[in-house]
C-alpha positions in Angstrom: 1.6 -15.3 -19.3 3.8 -12.2 -18.9 5.4 -11.9 -15.5 7.4 -8.8 -14.6 7.8 -9.6 -11.0 5.6 -6.8 -9.7 2.5 -6.9 -7.6 -0.1 -6.9 -10.3 1.7 -9.4 -12.5 2.1 -11.7 -9.5 -1.6 -11.8 -8.8 -2.3 -12.4 -12.5 0.2 -15.3 -12.4 -1.6 -16.7 -9.4 -4.9 -16.6 -11.2 -3.3 -18.3 -14.3 -1.7 -20.9 -12.1 -5.0 -21.6 -10.4 -6.9 -22.2 -13.7 -4.2 -23.5 -16.0 -0.7 -25.0 -16.3 0.9 -21.8 -17.4 4.2 -20.9 -19.0 5.8 -17.6 -17.9 7.8 -15.1 -19.9 9.9 -12.2 -18.5 11.3 -9.4 -20.6 14.3 -7.4 -19.4 14.7 -4.1 -21.2 17.5 -2.3 -19.5 15.3 -0.8 -16.8 16.9 0.5 -13.6 15.8 -2.5 -11.5 16.1 -5.3 -14.1 18.2 -7.6 -12.0 15.8 -7.3 -9.0 12.8 -7.9 -11.2 14.3 -10.9 -12.9 15.0 -12.4 -9.4 11.3 -11.8 -8.5 10.2 -13.5 -11.7 12.2 -16.6 -10.9 11.2 -16.7 -7.2 7.5 -16.2 -8.0 7.6 -19.0 -10.6 9.3 -21.3 -8.1 6.6 -20.5 -5.4 3.7 -21.0 -7.8 5.2 -24.2 -9.4 5.6 -22.7 -12.9 8.2 -24.8 -14.6 8.1 -23.6 -18.2 9.8 -20.2 -18.4 11.3 -17.9 -21.0 13.7 -15.1 -20.2 14.2 -12.5 -23.0 16.3 -9.4 -23.3 15.0 -6.5 -25.3 17.8 -3.9 -26.1 15.6 -1.7 -28.2 13.8 0.0 -25.4 17.0 1.0 -23.7 18.5 2.3 -26.9 15.4 4.3 -27.7 15.2 5.8 -24.2 12.6 8.5 -23.6 11.7 7.1 -20.1 13.0 7.6 -16.6 13.2 3.8 -16.4 15.6 3.4 -19.3 17.3 6.8 -19.8 19.8 7.9 -17.3 19.4 11.6 -18.2 15.7 11.5 -17.0 15.2 11.4 -13.2 12.6 9.1 -11.6 10.1 11.5 -10.0 9.5 11.2 -6.3 5.8 11.3 -5.4 6.3 12.9 -2.0 7.7 16.0 -3.8 4.8 16.4 -6.1 1.5 18.2 -6.1 -1.3 17.2 -8.4 0.5 18.7 -11.4 3.9 17.1 -10.6 7.3 18.6 -10.8 8.0 20.7 -14.0 4.4 20.1 -15.0 4.7 16.3 -15.1 1.5 14.8 -13.5 1.7 11.7 -11.3 -0.7 8.9 -10.6 -1.2 9.5 -6.9 -0.6 13.1 -5.7 0.3 13.4 -2.0 -2.4 14.8 0.2 -5.2 12.8 -1.3 -6.8 10.9 1.6 -6.8 7.2 1.6 -10.1 5.9 0.1 -10.6 8.9 -2.1 -10.6 7.9 -5.8 -7.6 9.2 -7.8 -8.2 10.0 -11.4 -5.8 8.9 -14.1 -3.3 11.7 -15.0 -4.3 14.0 -17.8 -0.9 13.4 -19.5 1.6 10.6 -19.4 4.4 10.6 -16.8 8.1 10.3 -17.5 8.1 6.7 -16.2 6.1 5.6 -19.2 8.3 3.4 -21.5 7.2 4.1 -25.1 5.0 1.3 -26.4 6.6 -1.1 -24.0 3.8 -3.6 -23.7 3.6 -4.1 -27.5 7.2 -5.4 -27.3 6.3 -7.7 -24.4 3.1 -9.0 -26.1 4.9 -9.6 -29.4 7.3 -12.0 -27.6 4.4 -13.7 -25.7 2.3 -14.1 -28.8 5.3 -15.6 -30.7 5.9 -18.1 -27.9 2.2 -18.9 -27.6 2.2 -19.9 -31.2 5.1 -22.3 -30.7 3.6 -23.7 -27.5 0.1 -24.0 -28.9 -1.3 -21.8 -26.1 -4.5 -19.8 -26.7 -4.5 -17.3 -23.8 -1.9 -14.8 -22.8 -2.3 -13.3 -19.3 -1.0 -9.8 -18.6 -1.5 -7.9 -15.3 -2.4 -4.6 -16.9 -4.3 -2.2 -14.7 -6.1 1.0 -15.7 -7.7 2.0 -12.3 -5.4 3.6 -9.7 -2.5 3.5 -12.1 0.1 5.9 -13.5 -2.0 6.5 -16.6 0.1 4.6 -19.2 -1.7 4.4 -22.5 -0.7 0.8 -23.1 -2.7 -0.2 -20.0 -6.1 0.8 -21.3 -8.8 -1.6 -22.3 -9.1 -0.2 -25.8 -5.4 -1.0 -26.4 -5.9 -4.7 -25.7 -9.0 -4.9 -27.8 -7.0 -3.5 -30.7 -4.1 -5.7 -30.0 -6.3 -8.8 -30.0 -7.5 -7.8 -33.5 -3.8 -7.6 -34.6 -3.1 -11.1 -33.1 -6.2 -12.6 -34.8 -5.1 -11.2 -38.2 -1.4 -11.9 -37.8 -1.1 -15.3 -36.4 -1.3 -18.7 -38.0 -4.6 -19.9 -36.6 -5.9 -16.6 -35.2 -7.0 -18.2 -31.9 -4.6 -16.6 -29.4 -6.2 -14.0 -27.1 -4.6 -11.6 -24.7 -6.6 -11.5 -21.4 -6.5 -8.8 -18.8 -8.3 -10.0 -15.7 -7.2 -7.1 -13.4 -7.6 -4.2 -15.8 -10.8 -2.8 -14.2 -9.9 -3.5 -10.6 -8.6 -1.0 -8.0 -5.2 -1.6 -6.5 -6.7 -2.5 -3.1 -9.0 -5.0 -4.8 -6.0 -6.6 -6.4 -4.2 -6.9 -3.1 -7.3 -8.6 -1.5 -7.6 -11.0 -4.5 -3.9 -11.8 -4.2 -4.4 -12.6 -0.5 -7.3 -14.9 -1.4 -5.1 -16.7 -3.9 -2.0 -16.8 -1.6 -0.1 -14.8 -4.1 3.6 -14.4 -3.0 3.6 -10.7 -2.4 6.8 -11.1 -0.4 8.7 -12.0 -3.5 7.4 -9.1 -5.7 9.2 -5.9 -6.5 7.5 -2.6 -7.6 10.1 0.1 -6.9 11.3 2.0 -10.0 14.7 3.0 -8.7 16.2 0.7 -6.0 17.0 -3.0 -5.9 17.8 -3.5 -2.2 15.0 -1.8 -0.3 12.0 -0.1 -2.0 12.3 3.7 -2.0 8.7 4.3 -0.9 8.7 7.6 -2.7 8.4 6.8 -6.5 5.0 6.7 -8.0 5.0 2.9 -8.2 5.9 2.5 -4.5 3.2 5.0 -3.4 0.5 3.2 -5.4 1.6 -0.1 -3.9 1.7 1.1 -0.3 -1.7 2.9 -0.6 -3.2 -0.3 -2.0 -2.0 -2.4 0.9 -3.2 0.2 3.4 -6.7 0.4 1.8 -6.9 -3.4 1.8 -6.1 -3.5 5.5 -3.0 -5.6 4.8 0.7 -5.3 5.6 3.1 -4.9 2.7 5.8 -7.6 3.2 8.6 -6.0 1.2 11.4 -3.9 2.9 11.5 -0.1 2.5 14.2 2.4 3.2 14.0 4.4 6.4 13.3 7.6 4.5 10.8 5.9 2.3 9.0 4.3 5.3 8.7 7.7 7.0 7.3 9.3 3.9 5.0 6.4 3.3 3.6 6.6 6.8 2.9 10.2 6.3 0.6 9.7 3.3 
């Protein structure tokens, strides 16, 4: 399974650990919070009892750039400063001012935090390792609902990728599974609580590694999910982020 260290991948890992004896792979790609995410990966694996692990570094995505997560010349947008169209015409996943409980549509265009074709790089590593291990399923915590609108988190993408895997692997039996893809974020939180997923070890913030900023798109999506689920988010936030989050 692919485990980034974020909320969704943690719940996906808890599902895999419930039903299988999984092996976990983590790919660092020069993102702003790579050290913090790697620590979350290790800690989540420890908590869930996942012993077989693979840590991989991908330098291509950082070299290519084109994303606020990998290119220092592109700022990470702050959701609290955005309206539905976002700054400079860049849409966001969750515009401020939308009441809790009101569905938020996927942005009409892709935000600057999208890393070009990132999940294909991750899945290629996972499929290669699955062939070596003899595994037949690859879990990934991709989510389309309540998300930032990344094109490599859509169901059609994974259907097409499974066709590639079937055609391009030795036995053609490996399948990528996306158990969370149609779920809302609040539903994922509730499922994680049922599974005792270690949310306290996860990290979602795009730009900080000590305390979550509370203002990037990923933080806002996370906080709203916990609020709608009626649960407390166990990770620390900055004072500024906490004030802004409480005002959503």
